[in-house]
N, C-alpha and C positions, 0 to 999 in steps of 0.2 A: 778485438780488444787492444787498445793502444799500449804501446811499451811504456809510456809515462805513467799510466795507471798501475802497472806492476811494479814500476821504480818507486812510487809514492808508498805502495803497500809495503815493499821491501824496507824502505827508509823508517816506517813506523815500527816494523818488526825489530830492526837491529837496534833502535833506539830505546826499546823497552827493556825493562829490567830482565834479568835471567830467569826469574821465577814467573813472568808473565804468561797468561793463558789468552788465547785469541779465539774468536768465533767470527763467522762470516759477517755479522751485523756491526762489528767493530769498524769495518772498511766501507760500510755503505755510503759514508761521506766522500769516499775516493772515486768509486765507480758503481754503477748500478748493480743491484743485488744479483742479476742473472750472471754477471762475469766475475763476481768475486770468487766462487767455487774454482774457476779455471785459474785464477791468479794463485789461489792457496795451493792448488795441486802443483804448479810450476814451482812453488817456493819449497814444497816438500821434496820435489824430484831433485831440486839443486841442494838439498841438505841444510836449508836455513830454517826449516820447520819440520816438527815431527807431529804425526797425527796421534791424538790420545785416544779419542773415539771419533766416530763420524761427526764432522762439523766442529770439532773442537781440536785445538793446536797448541804446541808449546815449543820452546826452543829445544834443540837437540840435546843439550846437557842438562835439561830438566827432566831427568829419567822418570821420577816418580812425583808427577805435581800433586799438591795437596788436593784432597777430594772436596774440601770446602771451597777451593778456589775454582775447581771445575764446575761445582754446583752453581756457584755465583755466575760463572762464564754463561752456563746453559740458561739460567734465568734471564740473563741480560739478552741472550740472543733470542728468546722466546717472548721477551717482553713481560715476564711473570715477577711478581713479588713473592719472596719465599722467606721461610723462617725454618731453622733446624728444630726437630722435634725429638722426642724420646731420649734415648741415650746420648744421641748426637748433641741435643741442646745442652745437656748436663755438661758434656766433655768441652764444648765450645765455650761454656760460660764458666770455664776453670774450676768446676765443681768436682771433676774426676780426672785422673791421670790416665785412665784406661780409654784408649780410643775405641769408638764402637766397632762391632763386627759388621754392621750394616749402617751406612750414612743415610739418614731419613730426613726429609724435608717436608713441610707443608707448603702448599702453593695455591696461587689463584688461577692457575693453568689447568693441566690435566695430568691424570696418572701417568707415570712414566717410570721406567727402570733401566739402569745402564750398569755395565761392567767395566770398571776402570782399573786396570792393572790387577785384575783379579779380586777387586772390592766391589761390593754391591752399593750403587747409589740410587735411591728411590725418592720420587716426588709423589705426595698424596695430596689430591685436590681438596681442599677445604670448603665446607659450606659456608662458613663465616668469612667471606672476602674482606669485609670493613675491617675486621681484626687485623688484617695485615696492611691493607691500603691506607688506613686512617691512624695507623699507630706506629711511633718511632721504631725503627728496626730493632734497636737493643731493646726496647719494651716487649715487642713482639717475641724476641728471644726468651726473655724473662718469662712471659706468659707460658710459653712451651716448657720451660724448665719446671714450673710450677705444676703443670699437667704431668710431666713425666714422673715426678715425686708421687703425686696423686693427693686425692682429698684425704686430710686427717693424717698425712704422713711427714708434714713438715714441722719439726719442733723448733723452738725459738734459736738454737744454736745454728741450725741450718739457715733460717731466715735471716739471721744476722750476717752470716757468711755471704749470703745473696746481696744482702744491702752493701757490703763492703765490696762487692765486685764491681759496683756502679762507679763510673767517673763522676766527678762533681757536676759536670754539665748535664748528665743523664738523670741525676736524683730528682729535679723538679718534674721530669716527664713521666715518672712512674704511674701516676694515677690517670694519665690521659688515655691509657688503655682499659681503664676500670669499666666504662660503660659498654664495652664491646664483649665482655666475658660473663660467664655463669657466676652466681653469687659466691660460691666458695672459692674461685680464683680471685675474684674481687676483694675478698676478705683478706687474703693473704698479700695482694698487692698494697692494701692499705697499711698492713703491718710493716712490710718492707719499706714503704715510703716513710713511715714514722721513725724506723731506725735508721734510714739513710740520711734524714733531715734532722737527726736529734739534737745537732749543733748549732742549727740555724735559729735566729731569734723569733721562733714562731711557737706559739703556746697551742697545743692541740688539745681538744676535749675528746672523749670516747665517742662522741656523736659527730657526724659529718653532716654539711649542709645540704639543701635540697638539690645541688649540683652533682651530689654523689662523689665526684671526683676531686672536689675542692675542699680541703680541710680548713675551717675556719673557726677561730675562737670567738664565742659571743660573750661579751662582758654584760655587767649589770645595766649599762646604758643601751644595750641592744646594738652596739656597733661592732664591726668585724675587724678582726687583726689578722694581718698576713706579713710575714717577714718584717716584723718591726714598725709596720703602719697601721694606723686605725682608719677605718673606712665607715662611711654612713650606712653602707647597705651591703648585702652579698653580692649584688651585681658589680659595684665598684671594686670589691675584693677579687672577683672573677677577672675583671679588666686588668687589674694589677698582676695577678698571677699569669695571665696570658702574655702581658707585656715581659714579664720577667722571663717566661719560658722562650720568648722570641729573641730575647737578649737586648730588648730595647729600654733604655733608661728613661726615667720619668721622675718628676716632682709631683707631689700630691697637694693640691690646694696651695699653690704657689701664687702670690699676688702678681697680678699683671696690670701694669700701668699703660694708659693711652697718652698720646700726645697732650689732650687737654687736661690731664692730671686725673681723669677719673680712673677707676680701677675695679676689678672683679677678681676673684679667685677660681680660675678653672679647676675642674676636678683633676685633670691630669696635663702637667705640661711636658711635652715631648720635643727632644731635639733628635732630628734623623737626617743624615746626609746634608748638613749644613742649614736645614730649614726647621723652624719652630712650628709645633702644632698644639692645639689646645683642644683636649677631648672632654666633652661635656656628656654626661650621663644623665638623661631626663627621666628621673626616677618617679615623679609625682605629677604628671600632667593633668591628671583628673581634678587636682586641686585648684580652685580658682585662683587663689593668691599666687600660687606657684606658677600657674599658666602666664598670668598677668606679669609677673616679674621676668619670665623668660621672654615675653614679647618685648620687653624693653632691652634685655641683655643680648639676644640674637642679633638684632641691627647693629648693636655696639661692636660686636665681633666683625661683622661684614664691613663696617666703616673703617675701623682702625687696624684690623688684621685680616684683610680679605684673603680667601683661600687657605685659611690656616685652621678653621673650626672643623672638628669632627664630633658627631653626636651619635649616640645611640639611646634607645628608648626601653622603657621597662615593659617587655613583652616576653611571650613565651619563648621566641626565638633569640634571646640574647646572646646564647653561644654562637649562633650562626651570624649574627650582626657582627660579633667581635671577629670571627673567623674572616668574614668579607673585608673588614676594616684592615685588618693586618695583611691580607693578600693584596687589596687594592691599593693601599696607601704606602705601606712598607715592604711589599714584595716577599712577605713571609707566608708560607702556606701552613696554617695551624689546624691540627686535627681536632677540632672541637665538635661534640655532638649537639644536636638540637635538644634543649631542655624542656621539662614540663613545668617549669618555674611560673607560678602566678602570683 
């Protein structure tokens, strides 16, 4: 082991805040894994680190590190995705002032138990890994809170309290966990979503559209409304919802003029990282007139706005198409399930 490796780890430890928790994997960018343990032992011997449990370390003045921080550190070390469950979830969601006697988490790893300063910390392997890996962390926690209360045990007052616990940027994400859970949990997620977004300019009906997690108001002209915009189809509303969730600004059907004076109205005009994109959703390609019009419109984009055209089609995998588009073009990983929309 070279001295410079130990020095670099030492510098990272010293520069971290006093409540930081360290695990071996935090230093794999400094030295190969086989040598990290020896470095950590030397720092413990020198009094710069204190061993919390095997493989987990804290600064010496952090006598009783937070159990949740230790849990997150263990998950980081093992490469697990975790979410608090039971009384732990209720406590961490600020729904109770009483800390749990045993801290429990669901994980996509394996069952493990630890004793941290006399407190039991338990990980329980979940059979539904997608619920963790494809759901925003705060929503995964919310799902576990709902389960902790139990079916039929959540009254309107408690649901409203849960809704108020969500930050503004988390509110649009609530229903992205709905396709990963059982029907009774999904029902509560929808109610919480409605309560959390009641001040938004979105009119909700008691029925939800075929995407199941996207609430859309259908008016008498059979158009779809979402956050103050009227769309021609539910697929367009889903695109709008996904863009909003990703924090990407857009204009709907804004006129676009070419150098020769010709113009069209793209479904979505998007500005991202200094570049403008035009997203067209091809919703009726089986119609002859529609297909002929697109055969003229598509070359127009390539001629006057090369490299700026994005397209999706009306297929059963519209959710997957949107997810790939946001990931490949806008570097945003969106957890959208494959739909059965036809």
